C-alpha positions as CSV (number, residue, x, y, z in Angstrom):
1,M,87.2,99.7,75.1
2,I,85.0,98.1,77.7
3,K,86.2,95.0,79.7
4,M,83.4,92.5,79.7
5,E,83.2,88.9,80.9
6,Q,86.3,86.9,81.8
7,L,86.9,84.2,79.1
8,Y,89.9,82.5,80.5
9,E,92.4,82.5,83.4
10,G,95.8,80.9,83.0
11,K,98.9,80.7,85.2
12,A,100.0,84.2,84.5
13,K,97.2,86.1,82.7
14,K,93.4,86.6,82.6
15,V,91.6,87.2,79.3
16,F,88.4,89.3,78.9
17,A,86.0,89.8,76.1
18,T,85.3,93.4,74.9
19,E,82.5,95.0,72.9
20,N,84.6,94.3,69.8
21,P,84.4,90.6,69.0
22,E,87.9,90.7,67.3
23,M,89.6,92.3,70.4
24,Y,90.4,90.9,73.9
25,I,91.8,92.5,77.0
26,V,94.7,90.6,78.7
27,E,95.4,91.3,82.4
28,Y,98.8,90.2,83.7
29,K,99.0,88.6,87.2
30,D,101.8,88.4,89.8
31,D,101.2,84.6,90.2
32,A,104.2,82.5,89.4
33,T,104.2,78.8,88.6
34,A,106.8,76.3,87.6
35,F,107.1,72.6,86.7
36,N,103.6,72.5,85.1
37,G,102.0,74.2,88.0
38,L,103.4,72.0,90.7
39,K,105.3,74.9,92.3
40,K,103.3,78.0,93.0
41,G,104.1,81.5,94.3
42,T,103.9,85.2,93.8
43,I,106.5,87.6,92.3
44,A,105.6,91.1,93.4
45,G,105.2,93.4,90.4
46,K,105.8,90.7,87.8
47,G,102.5,91.4,86.1
48,V,103.4,95.0,85.4
49,I,106.9,94.2,84.2
50,N,105.8,91.4,81.9
51,N,103.0,93.5,80.5
52,K,105.2,96.5,79.7
53,M,108.1,94.5,78.5
54,S,106.0,92.3,76.2
55,N,104.3,95.3,74.7
56,F,107.6,97.1,74.2
57,L,109.2,94.1,72.5
58,M,106.1,93.2,70.4
59,Q,106.1,96.8,69.0
60,K,109.8,96.4,68.1
61,L,109.1,93.0,66.5
62,E,106.3,94.5,64.4
63,E,108.8,97.1,63.1
64,A,111.1,94.2,62.3
65,G,108.5,92.4,60.2
66,V,107.0,89.9,62.7
67,P,103.2,90.3,63.0
68,T,101.9,90.2,66.6
69,H,98.6,90.2,68.5
70,Y,99.5,93.6,70.2
71,V,97.1,96.5,69.8
72,E,97.4,98.9,72.7
73,E,98.5,99.1,76.4
74,I,95.7,100.5,78.5
75,S,97.1,100.2,82.0
76,D,100.2,98.9,83.8
77,R,98.7,95.4,83.8
78,E,96.2,95.5,80.9
79,T,96.6,95.4,77.1
80,I,94.2,95.2,74.2
81,V,95.2,92.4,71.9
82,K,93.7,90.9,68.7
83,K,91.5,87.8,69.2
84,V,93.4,84.7,68.2
85,S,92.9,81.0,68.4
86,I,96.2,79.7,69.9
87,V,98.1,77.2,67.8
88,P,98.6,74.4,70.3
89,L,102.4,74.4,70.0
90,E,105.0,75.9,72.2
91,V,108.0,76.9,70.2
92,I,111.3,76.9,72.0
93,I,114.4,78.5,70.5
94,R,117.7,77.8,72.3
95,N,121.1,79.6,71.8
96,I,122.9,78.2,74.9
97,S,122.4,74.9,76.7
98,A,120.3,75.3,79.9
99,G,117.3,73.9,81.7
100,S,115.6,70.9,80.3
101,F,117.9,70.7,77.3
102,A,121.0,70.3,79.5
103,K,119.1,67.8,81.7
104,R,117.6,65.8,78.8
105,Y,120.9,65.3,77.0
106,G,123.2,65.2,79.9
107,V,125.3,68.3,79.1
108,E,126.4,71.2,81.2
109,E,124.6,74.5,81.1
110,G,126.3,77.3,79.3
111,I,127.4,75.7,76.0
112,V,127.0,78.2,73.2
113,F,125.5,76.6,70.1
114,E,127.0,77.2,66.7
115,Q,123.5,77.9,65.5
116,P,120.2,78.1,67.4
117,T,118.0,75.1,67.9
118,I,114.2,74.9,67.6
119,E,111.8,72.5,69.5
120,F,108.1,72.1,69.5
121,S,106.0,70.9,72.4
122,Y,102.4,70.0,72.3
123,K,100.4,72.4,74.5
124,N,98.7,70.1,76.9
125,D,99.1,70.5,80.6
126,D,97.6,67.0,81.4
127,L,100.3,65.4,79.2
128,G,103.1,67.7,80.5
129,D,103.5,69.6,77.2
130,P,105.5,66.7,75.5
131,L,108.1,67.4,72.8
132,I,106.9,66.6,69.3
133,N,108.3,67.1,65.8
134,D,106.6,68.7,62.9
135,Y,105.2,65.4,61.6
136,H,103.5,64.8,64.9
137,A,102.1,68.3,64.9
138,I,100.6,67.7,61.4
139,A,99.2,64.3,62.5
140,L,97.6,65.8,65.5
141,K,96.2,68.6,63.3
142,A,97.9,71.2,65.6
143,A,99.2,73.0,62.5
144,T,99.7,72.5,58.7
145,R,103.0,72.1,57.1
146,E,102.8,75.7,55.7
147,E,101.8,77.0,59.2
148,I,104.8,75.3,60.8
149,E,107.2,76.6,58.2
150,L,105.9,80.2,58.7
151,I,106.0,79.8,62.5
152,T,109.6,78.5,62.3
153,K,110.5,81.5,60.1
154,Y,109.0,84.0,62.5
155,A,110.5,82.2,65.6
156,F,114.1,82.5,64.2
157,A,113.4,86.1,63.2
158,V,112.3,86.8,66.8
159,N,115.6,85.2,67.9
160,D,117.7,87.2,65.6
161,F,116.1,90.5,66.7
162,L,115.9,89.7,70.5
163,K,119.4,88.2,70.8
164,A,121.0,91.3,69.2
165,Y,118.8,93.7,71.1
166,M,119.5,92.1,74.5
167,K,123.2,91.9,73.8
168,K,123.3,95.7,73.6
169,L,121.9,95.7,77.1
170,G,124.6,93.3,78.4
171,I,122.2,90.4,78.5
172,D,122.7,87.0,76.8
173,L,119.5,85.5,75.4
174,V,119.9,81.8,76.4
175,D,116.5,80.4,75.3
176,F,112.8,81.3,75.1
177,K,109.3,80.0,74.5
178,L,106.9,81.5,72.0
179,E,103.3,80.9,71.2
180,F,101.5,81.8,68.0
181,G,97.8,82.4,67.2
182,K,95.5,82.6,64.2
183,L,93.3,85.6,63.5
184,S,89.8,85.0,62.3
185,D,91.1,85.1,58.7
186,G,93.7,82.5,59.5
187,T,96.7,84.9,59.6
188,I,99.4,83.6,61.9
189,V,100.7,86.2,64.5
190,L,102.9,86.1,67.5
191,A,100.8,85.9,70.7
192,D,101.3,85.3,74.4
193,E,104.2,87.3,75.9
194,I,108.0,87.9,75.8
195,S,109.3,88.3,79.4
196,P,111.5,86.9,82.1
197,D,108.7,84.3,82.6
198,T,109.2,83.0,79.0
199,C,112.9,83.7,78.3
200,R,116.2,82.8,80.0
201,F,118.3,86.0,80.4
202,W,121.8,85.8,81.7
203,D,124.1,88.8,82.5
204,E,126.7,88.6,79.8
205,N,129.6,89.2,82.3
206,T,128.6,87.5,85.5
207,H,126.2,84.9,83.9
208,E,123.8,85.8,86.8
209,K,120.3,84.5,86.0
210,L,117.8,87.4,85.4
211,D,114.6,85.3,84.8
212,K,112.1,82.8,86.3
213,D,114.9,80.3,87.0
214,R,115.5,82.3,90.2
215,F,112.0,81.2,91.2
216,R,112.2,77.7,89.9
217,R,115.5,77.0,91.6
218,D,114.9,79.0,94.8
219,L,117.9,81.2,94.1
220,G,116.3,84.3,95.7
221,G,116.3,87.8,94.3
222,V,113.5,87.1,91.9
223,E,111.9,90.5,92.0
224,D,115.3,92.2,91.7
225,A,116.1,90.1,88.6
226,Y,112.9,91.0,86.8
227,N,113.4,94.7,87.8
228,E,116.9,94.6,86.5
229,V,115.8,93.4,83.0
230,M,113.1,96.0,83.0
231,R,115.6,98.8,84.0
232,R,118.0,97.8,81.2
233,L,115.3,97.4,78.6
234,M,113.2,100.5,79.3
235,G,115.2,102.6,81.8
236,E,112.6,101.9,84.5
């Protein structure tokens, strides 16, 4: 497949057109941002890890019945994906209190919930991705009621699979962000990525953070943490 003009560049990825109007090529970068782009840096090798890890997990999720945009990995940093129009909602699933949840509600990090929570935020950098509920999403025409119900079902299915899979590797899945997109026929599929950029991973014994919080909070050892998740997941 031929990589043609660049269509988009985000904080972590570039998207290119191909000769097939229904396929894009995504290229993962080593750039790192936090706090809606206020903090910027580089995590060496991050693009390779996030590309390979996302592709590995998306294939596993397809087998588990969650449709995704994944088509084929073509290099360490590049993947062919189905063209989607992104639903302007970030979907956050939480299993353990951490990050903005702990801060917002004044609770300590590390509280294990009796059941997972779900949050939606409106994808808009200028507004700081504000939290919204499903009624707001419908009012804003971000998604229909049926689409939100399907996205919710898929999000919890991703959580069930990912939580169990990571637990086998000695990693607790604390929380994570998903994005969904619509194919040209309107079919909802999981898009974006699943990686230490978008998930909080803690070592189940030491509770050491193995994700982008090491970058956000200046904890050091960021590359080591990403590599450790990759090693446990894929033996690399």
